[in-house]
C-alpha positions as CSV (number, residue, x, y, z in Angstrom):
1,M,84.1,89.9,123.1
2,S,86.1,86.8,124.4
3,L,87.8,84.7,121.8
4,E,88.9,82.1,124.4
5,G,89.5,78.7,123.0
6,R,89.7,79.9,119.3
7,V,92.6,79.4,117.0
8,A,93.5,82.1,114.4
9,L,95.7,82.1,111.4
10,V,96.7,85.6,110.1
11,T,98.5,85.7,106.8
12,G,101.1,88.5,106.6
13,G,100.9,88.6,110.3
14,G,104.4,89.8,111.2
15,R,104.0,93.5,110.3
16,G,101.6,96.3,109.8
17,I,97.9,95.5,109.6
18,G,98.5,91.8,110.1
19,R,100.5,92.3,113.3
20,A,97.9,94.6,114.7
21,I,95.1,92.1,114.0
22,A,97.1,89.2,115.4
23,V,97.8,91.0,118.7
24,A,94.2,92.2,119.0
25,L,92.9,88.7,118.6
26,A,95.4,87.3,121.1
27,G,94.5,90.1,123.5
28,D,91.0,88.8,123.6
29,G,92.0,85.2,124.2
30,A,92.7,83.6,120.8
31,N,95.8,81.5,120.1
32,V,97.3,82.9,116.9
33,A,99.5,81.5,114.2
34,I,101.6,84.1,112.2
35,N,102.1,83.5,108.5
36,Y,105.1,85.2,106.8
37,N,107.0,84.8,103.6
38,R,110.2,86.8,104.0
39,D,110.5,88.8,107.3
40,E,111.3,86.1,109.8
41,V,112.5,88.6,112.4
42,A,109.2,90.6,112.3
43,A,107.2,87.4,112.6
44,A,109.2,86.2,115.6
45,E,108.7,89.6,117.3
46,T,104.9,89.3,116.8
47,V,104.9,85.8,118.2
48,S,106.8,87.1,121.2
49,A,104.3,89.9,121.7
50,I,101.4,87.4,121.6
51,R,103.1,85.0,124.1
52,T,103.6,88.0,126.4
53,L,99.8,88.2,126.5
54,G,99.7,84.7,127.8
55,R,98.5,83.1,124.5
56,Q,100.0,80.4,122.4
57,S,101.6,81.5,119.1
58,M,103.8,80.2,116.3
59,A,105.3,81.6,113.1
60,C,104.9,79.7,109.8
61,R,106.7,80.5,106.6
62,A,104.6,79.9,103.5
63,S,104.0,81.7,100.2
64,L,100.5,82.4,99.0
65,D,101.6,81.3,95.5
66,D,102.8,77.9,96.7
67,N,99.9,75.6,97.5
68,A,102.1,72.9,98.9
69,S,103.6,75.3,101.4
70,L,100.1,76.4,102.4
71,A,99.0,72.8,103.0
72,R,102.1,72.2,105.2
73,M,101.4,75.4,107.2
74,V,97.8,74.5,107.9
75,E,98.9,71.0,109.0
76,A,101.5,72.5,111.3
77,V,99.2,75.0,112.9
78,T,96.5,72.4,113.4
79,S,99.0,70.0,115.0
80,E,100.4,72.6,117.4
81,L,97.6,74.9,118.2
82,G,94.4,73.0,117.2
83,T,91.7,73.4,114.5
84,I,91.8,76.8,112.8
85,D,88.4,78.5,113.3
86,L,89.4,82.0,112.5
87,L,91.3,82.8,109.2
88,V,92.4,86.3,108.3
89,N,93.5,86.6,104.7
90,N,95.6,89.8,105.1
91,A,98.8,89.2,103.1
92,G,99.1,91.3,100.0
93,I,101.5,93.0,97.5
94,A,101.3,96.2,95.5
95,S,101.3,96.3,91.8
96,R,103.9,98.4,89.9
97,G,101.7,101.3,88.9
98,Q,101.7,100.7,85.2
99,S,98.9,101.4,82.8
100,V,97.0,98.4,81.4
101,A,98.9,98.9,78.1
102,G,102.2,98.7,80.0
103,T,101.4,95.8,82.3
104,E,103.0,92.4,81.6
105,A,100.9,89.3,81.9
106,S,103.3,88.0,84.6
107,E,102.6,91.0,86.8
108,L,98.9,90.6,86.5
109,E,99.1,86.9,87.3
110,R,101.4,87.5,90.3
111,V,99.2,90.0,92.0
112,I,96.0,88.1,91.4
113,R,97.5,84.9,92.7
114,I,98.6,86.5,96.0
115,H,95.3,88.4,96.6
116,A,92.8,85.9,95.4
117,L,94.1,82.4,94.4
118,G,96.2,82.0,97.5
119,P,93.2,82.9,99.8
120,H,91.0,80.6,97.9
121,E,93.4,77.7,98.5
122,L,93.7,78.6,102.2
123,C,89.9,78.7,102.6
124,K,89.7,75.3,100.9
125,L,92.2,73.9,103.3
126,V,90.7,75.2,106.6
127,I,86.9,74.9,105.9
128,P,86.4,71.2,106.3
129,D,87.7,71.2,109.9
130,M,86.2,74.7,110.5
131,R,82.8,73.3,109.8
132,E,83.1,71.0,112.8
133,R,83.7,73.9,115.2
134,E,80.9,75.8,117.0
135,R,81.7,78.9,115.0
136,G,84.1,79.8,112.1
137,D,85.1,83.2,110.8
138,I,87.0,84.2,107.6
139,I,88.0,87.8,107.1
140,M,89.4,89.1,103.8
141,I,91.5,92.3,104.1
142,S,90.6,94.0,100.8
143,S,91.1,97.7,99.9
144,A,89.1,100.8,99.2
145,A,90.6,100.4,95.7
146,T,87.4,98.5,95.0
147,R,85.4,101.7,95.7
148,Y,87.6,104.1,93.7
149,W,89.1,102.0,90.9
150,G,92.1,104.2,90.4
151,A,94.0,104.3,87.2
152,R,97.4,102.6,86.8
153,G,96.5,99.9,89.3
154,A,94.5,97.3,87.3
155,P,96.4,94.2,88.7
156,Y,95.8,95.3,92.3
157,N,92.2,96.4,91.6
158,M,91.5,93.1,89.9
159,G,93.1,91.1,92.7
160,K,91.1,92.7,95.4
161,A,87.9,92.5,93.4
162,A,88.5,88.7,93.0
163,M,89.1,88.4,96.7
164,E,85.8,90.1,97.5
165,A,84.0,87.9,95.0
166,L,85.4,84.8,96.8
167,A,84.2,86.2,100.1
168,F,80.7,87.0,99.0
169,G,80.1,83.6,97.4
170,L,81.8,81.7,100.2
171,A,79.6,83.5,102.8
172,K,76.5,82.0,101.1
173,E,78.1,78.5,100.8
174,E,79.2,78.2,104.4
175,R,76.4,80.0,106.3
176,E,74.7,76.7,107.0
177,H,77.9,75.5,108.7
178,N,78.0,78.5,111.1
179,I,80.9,80.1,109.2
180,R,80.8,83.8,108.7
181,V,82.8,85.5,105.9
182,N,83.3,89.2,105.8
183,V,85.5,91.8,104.1
184,V,87.3,94.8,105.6
185,A,88.5,97.3,103.0
186,P,90.8,100.0,104.3
187,G,92.0,103.0,102.4
188,L,95.5,104.5,103.0
189,V,97.0,103.0,106.2
190,E,100.2,104.0,107.9
191,T,102.2,100.8,107.1
192,E,105.4,100.0,105.2
193,M,103.4,99.5,102.0
194,G,101.5,102.8,102.6
195,R,104.8,104.7,103.2
196,R,106.2,103.3,100.0
197,L,103.1,104.2,98.1
198,M,103.1,107.8,99.3
199,K,106.9,108.2,98.6
200,A,106.4,106.9,95.1
201,T,103.3,108.8,94.2
202,A,103.6,112.0,96.2
203,N,107.2,112.2,97.4
204,V,106.0,112.2,101.0
205,D,108.4,110.6,103.6
206,D,106.4,111.2,106.8
207,M,102.8,110.0,106.4
208,R,101.7,111.9,109.5
209,A,102.3,115.1,107.4
210,L,99.1,114.0,105.6
211,D,97.0,114.2,108.8
212,P,95.5,117.6,108.2
213,A,94.1,116.5,104.9
214,M,92.7,113.1,106.1
215,P,89.3,112.3,107.5
216,F,89.1,113.0,111.2
217,G,92.5,114.7,111.0
218,R,94.7,111.6,110.9
219,V,95.9,108.8,108.7
220,C,94.2,105.4,109.3
221,Q,96.3,103.2,111.6
222,P,96.7,99.4,111.6
223,E,94.9,99.3,114.9
224,D,91.8,100.8,113.3
225,V,91.7,97.8,110.9
226,A,92.3,95.4,113.8
227,N,89.5,96.9,115.8
228,T,87.1,96.3,112.9
229,V,88.2,92.7,112.5
230,H,88.0,92.1,116.2
231,Y,84.3,93.3,116.1
232,L,83.4,91.1,113.1
233,V,84.7,87.9,114.7
234,S,83.1,88.6,118.1
235,E,79.7,87.6,119.4
236,R,78.5,91.1,118.9
237,A,78.7,90.5,115.2
238,S,77.2,87.0,115.2
239,Y,74.5,87.9,112.7
240,I,76.8,89.5,110.2
241,T,78.1,87.6,107.1
242,G,78.7,88.5,103.5
243,E,79.4,92.1,104.3
244,R,82.1,94.6,103.3
245,I,83.1,97.4,105.6
246,Y,85.1,100.3,104.0
247,L,87.5,101.7,106.4
248,D,88.5,105.0,104.8
249,G,86.9,107.6,107.0
250,G,84.0,108.1,104.7
251,G,86.2,108.8,101.6
252,Q,89.7,110.2,101.0
């Protein structure tokens, strides 16, 4: 399962799922760049945790709706850590829970840009150099929303659907270059976003109070997502590309 010598970039890597993925990759030998947009403190803490593991790390501020900042980030990571051969498109935002009739065009555009257009630009930036590496991996962190298509969430549903469409087409394009592209789609996860969602929709403050009603008696944890990503980018998954793994305990 060694990732020795590989360089990873994890978007939204300072907190929650992104942090768990970044630390898991570093724990197996990768050097990891942490992308963040707002929470500089959390990003710095994740960088420190990775360096404690003996790996190189850096934090890079860039917004997924700003192509110029993404280009600067990729250039900085490549200069300091080396060629990126493992990209995890994890950063995301929630939509506001409005019906289609009540959703402003700006809201739809904002959510789709973060979930799909930004990842498209990042893939475009890293793929040319990634093709020169022995192996490349791109992981899209999608959502079980693409299984259930819940009401009052069209911008989020559409953003994740577009992200998955990007992944499945890209997997076919880049297979000849030894780049694998896969999707991990978790359901409800105990993160800051998950807590806000449950507070807004069910007035639940403590997500662990949901454990008895959840598959296997617990809410999904960021480490569950990280373990799945870790497997997909390892040699144990060297023959897997263009696949989507739903991580929702079989249905919630």
